[in-house]
C-alpha positions in Angstrom: 87.3 112.3 133.2 83.8 111.5 134.4 81.9 108.5 133.0 79.6 109.1 130.0 76.0 109.2 131.2 73.7 106.7 129.6 69.9 106.3 129.3 68.7 102.7 128.7 65.5 102.4 126.7 63.8 99.0 127.2 63.8 96.9 130.3 63.6 93.3 128.9 66.1 90.4 129.3 68.8 91.9 127.2 68.5 95.3 128.8 69.4 93.6 132.0 72.5 92.2 130.5 73.4 95.7 129.3 72.8 97.2 132.7 75.0 94.7 134.4 77.7 95.3 131.7 77.5 99.1 132.4 78.3 98.3 136.0 81.4 96.6 134.9 82.5 99.5 132.7 84.2 102.4 134.4 83.9 104.7 131.4 80.1 104.8 131.4 77.3 105.3 134.0 73.6 104.4 133.8 71.7 107.4 135.0 68.1 106.7 133.8 65.9 104.1 132.1 62.5 103.9 130.5 60.0 101.4 129.3 56.3 101.6 128.8 55.4 99.4 131.7 55.6 101.5 134.8 56.0 98.6 137.2 58.7 97.0 135.2 60.5 100.3 134.8 60.5 101.1 138.5 61.7 97.6 139.4 64.4 97.7 136.8 65.6 101.1 137.9 65.8 99.9 141.5 67.8 96.9 140.5 70.1 98.8 138.2 70.6 101.7 140.6 69.4 104.4 138.2 66.4 106.7 137.9 63.2 105.7 136.1 62.1 108.3 133.6 58.4 108.8 133.2 58.6 109.1 129.4 60.9 108.3 126.6 61.4 112.0 126.0 62.3 112.6 129.6 64.9 109.9 129.5 66.7 111.1 126.4 66.4 114.8 127.4 67.9 114.2 130.8 70.9 116.7 131.0 73.1 113.9 132.4 72.6 111.7 129.4 75.2 111.8 126.6 74.4 108.5 124.9 71.3 106.3 124.7 71.2 102.5 124.7 68.2 101.2 122.6 67.2 97.7 123.7 63.8 97.9 122.0 61.9 96.2 119.2 63.6 96.3 115.8 60.8 98.3 114.1 61.2 101.2 116.7 65.0 101.6 116.2 64.9 104.2 113.4 62.4 106.5 115.0 63.8 106.3 118.5 67.4 106.6 117.3 66.5 109.7 115.2 64.9 111.3 118.2 68.0 110.7 120.3 70.2 112.1 117.5 68.1 115.2 117.2 68.8 115.9 120.8 72.5 115.5 120.4 72.7 112.1 122.0 75.0 109.4 120.7 73.2 106.2 119.8 73.9 102.5 120.6 71.2 100.3 119.1 71.0 96.6 119.6 71.2 94.4 116.5 69.6 94.3 114.0 69.9 98.0 113.2 66.3 97.9 112.0 63.9 95.5 110.3 64.3 97.2 106.8 67.3 98.6 105.0 65.4 101.8 104.4 65.0 102.3 108.1 68.6 101.5 108.8 69.7 104.0 106.2 67.4 106.6 107.7 68.9 106.1 111.1 72.4 106.4 109.7 71.4 109.7 108.0 69.8 111.1 111.1 73.0 110.4 113.2 75.3 111.8 110.5 73.2 115.0 110.2 73.3 115.5 114.0 77.0 114.7 114.2 76.6 111.9 116.7 78.0 108.4 116.8 75.9 105.3 115.9 77.0 101.9 117.2 75.1 98.7 116.6 75.3 95.8 119.0 77.0 93.1 116.9 79.0 92.1 119.9 79.7 88.5 119.1 82.4 89.3 116.5 84.3 90.7 119.4 84.6 87.4 121.3 88.2 86.3 121.8 87.5 83.1 119.9 86.0 85.1 117.0 89.1 87.3 116.9 91.3 84.2 116.9 89.3 82.9 113.9 89.9 86.1 112.0 93.6 86.0 112.7 93.9 82.4 111.5 92.0 83.1 108.3 94.1 86.2 107.6 97.3 84.3 108.3 96.3 81.6 105.9 96.2 78.8 108.5 93.3 77.2 106.6 94.5 78.0 103.1 91.7 79.2 101.0 88.4 79.1 102.9 85.8 77.4 100.7 83.0 76.5 103.1 81.6 77.9 106.4 78.7 76.6 108.5 77.4 78.8 111.3 74.4 78.1 113.6 72.7 79.9 116.5 69.5 78.7 118.1 67.6 79.3 121.3 64.5 77.6 122.7 61.6 80.0 123.3 58.2 80.2 121.6 57.2 83.9 121.0 54.0 84.8 122.8 51.0 86.1 120.9 51.3 89.6 122.4 55.0 89.8 121.6 56.4 91.7 118.5 58.5 88.6 117.8 55.3 86.6 117.2 54.3 88.5 114.0 55.9 88.4 110.6 55.2 92.1 110.1 57.4 93.1 113.0 59.9 90.2 113.0 60.6 89.2 109.3 62.9 86.3 109.3 62.1 85.1 112.8 65.1 83.6 114.5 67.4 84.3 111.5 66.7 88.0 112.1 67.2 87.9 115.8 70.0 85.3 116.1 71.4 84.5 112.7 72.1 88.2 112.0 74.9 87.9 114.6 76.6 85.2 112.5 75.9 87.2 109.3 78.0 90.0 110.8 80.7 87.7 112.1 80.9 85.8 108.8 81.4 89.1 106.9 84.1 90.2 109.3 85.9 86.9 108.7 85.5 86.3 105.0 84.6 89.6 103.4 81.6 90.8 101.4 78.7 88.7 100.2 77.1 88.7 96.7 74.0 86.6 96.8 71.8 84.7 99.2 69.4 81.8 99.0 66.8 81.5 101.9 64.6 78.8 103.2 62.2 79.1 106.1 59.6 76.9 107.8 57.2 76.9 110.8 57.6 73.4 112.2 56.9 73.5 115.9 55.5 76.8 117.2 52.1 78.4 116.7 53.7 81.8 116.0 53.1 83.7 112.8 56.8 83.8 112.1 58.8 80.8 110.9 60.6 79.1 113.7 63.5 77.8 111.5 65.5 79.7 108.9 68.5 79.0 106.6 70.6 81.3 104.6 73.0 80.0 101.9 75.4 82.9 101.3 77.6 83.3 98.3 80.7 85.4 99.2 82.7 87.5 96.8 85.6 85.2 97.4 83.7 82.3 95.9 83.2 80.6 99.3 79.8 79.3 100.3 78.4 79.7 103.8 75.3 78.5 105.6 73.7 80.4 108.5 71.0 78.5 110.4 68.8 79.5 113.3 65.8 78.2 115.2 63.6 79.1 118.1 62.8 75.4 118.9 66.2 73.8 119.4 68.2 73.7 122.6 70.8 76.5 123.0 73.3 76.1 120.2 76.1 78.4 119.0 78.8 77.0 116.7 80.8 77.5 113.5 83.0 75.4 111.2 85.3 76.8 108.5 86.8 74.6 105.9 89.7 75.5 103.8 91.9 73.7 101.3 94.6 73.3 103.9 92.7 73.1 107.2 89.4 72.9 109.1 88.6 75.1 112.1 85.8 74.1 114.5 84.3 76.6 116.9 82.3 74.9 119.6 80.5 76.7 122.5 78.7 75.4 125.5 75.8 77.8 124.8 74.0 76.9 128.1 75.6 80.0 129.6 73.7 82.3 127.2 72.7 85.2 127.7 75.8 85.7 129.8 77.9 86.9 126.9 80.9 87.6 129.1 81.1 83.8 129.9 81.1 82.6 126.3 84.8 82.6 125.7 85.4 80.6 128.9 83.2 77.7 127.5 84.5 77.8 123.9 86.9 75.4 122.2 88.7 76.1 118.9 90.2 73.1 117.1 92.3 73.4 113.9 92.9 70.3 111.8 95.6 70.3 109.2 97.8 67.7 107.6 99.9 67.9 110.7 97.0 66.8 112.9 94.5 68.5 115.2 95.4 71.1 117.9 93.4 73.4 120.1 93.9 77.1 119.5 94.4 79.4 122.5 92.8 82.8 122.7 92.2 85.7 125.1 88.8 85.7 126.8 86.9 89.0 126.4 84.0 90.7 128.0 82.4 91.8 124.7 79.6 94.0 126.2 82.2 96.0 128.3 84.3 96.4 125.1 81.2 97.8 123.2 80.3 100.2 126.0 83.8 101.4 126.4 84.0 102.0 122.7 80.7 104.0 122.9 82.3 106.2 125.6 85.4 106.8 123.4 83.2 107.6 120.4 81.2 110.1 122.5 84.5 111.7 123.5 85.6 111.8 119.8 88.4 109.3 120.5 87.2 106.4 118.4 85.1 105.3 115.5 82.5 102.4 115.8 83.7 99.0 114.8 80.2 98.0 114.0 78.4 101.1 112.7 75.6 101.4 110.3 77.5 100.0 107.3 78.4 96.8 109.0 75.0 96.4 110.4 73.3 97.0 107.1 75.5 94.4 105.4 74.4 91.8 108.0 70.8 92.8 107.8 70.9 92.6 104.0 71.8 88.9 104.2 68.8 88.1 106.4 66.3 90.2 104.4 67.7 88.8 101.2 67.1 85.3 102.5 63.5 86.2 103.3 63.0 87.7 99.8 64.6 84.6 98.2 62.4 82.2 100.1 59.3 84.1 98.8 60.7 84.3 95.2 61.9 80.8 95.0 65.4 81.7 93.9 68.6 83.5 94.8 68.7 87.2 95.5 71.6 89.6 94.7 72.8 91.6 97.7 73.6 95.4 97.7 77.2 96.1 97.0 79.5 96.4 100.0 80.5 99.9 98.9 76.9 101.0 98.9 76.2 99.6 102.3 79.4 100.9 103.9 79.2 104.3 102.2 78.1 107.4 104.0 79.7 106.4 107.3 
């Protein structure tokens, strides 16, 4: 069977990671790309070995294209994704699904109406280490999990001409761009969330957005979790889960970021129980390749998305709830899991 033809919209840093992952995935093929900057578009296409479309419409209407990768600003996802769906193209959109729940729901509705798949790029739950954490939690290796601490930070002050610079187009700052990964992974490990408390501050940068963010999440299980992110700390990606019978530490040498395929190779999992501390072995995984191969199988009608609209909306709700909580000065109740996951 021939590879699924892809169009890639956006030619920024992460688009480059996606293009390289496509080259590692036999079930898909990058046939065209588009971004508004003609020079960047042509250079990207030459490097990726694909065509450069003159317009967004030309890219998604190319008869070779069956699915579209959207590596574009959050606030464009709903409109661009709907345009792809209307043309019968399956949609892969980078996280977060949108910057409002309303837009995320609208994108889900557009894809459902068109009968196309919608996948959201919450790839870090697919890491071999993250899969191992899920297995240990489900097996009861930690007993009842009562606390979780997760952090993801990258250095990089948003530039004034960047959409990440402004609150209007990047509500939640680093928590929306980075912490939302942990929000999704947390929910996959420990189940639905009920409430969130948020706290944000601008401490170092001159950007409009806050450069640090914290979400205290109350889970339906009763456990409490913190998700922290910043744009001013050295690269950091880590988690710790505490149960009444064990503590699990998830430590990553994040200097390899954004090479997601390398993360498992520089990750250590340590489980401490009454018997002592031991390292947990796990299979290393190329998470972008797994996502893209799943996209191909969804396009062929052979699979359903692991992280579709429902999962993405649940993670987004935590971040946006934290933003609302910070403004209100108190906790915010989150939409029910059945509401977010409904209508898949």
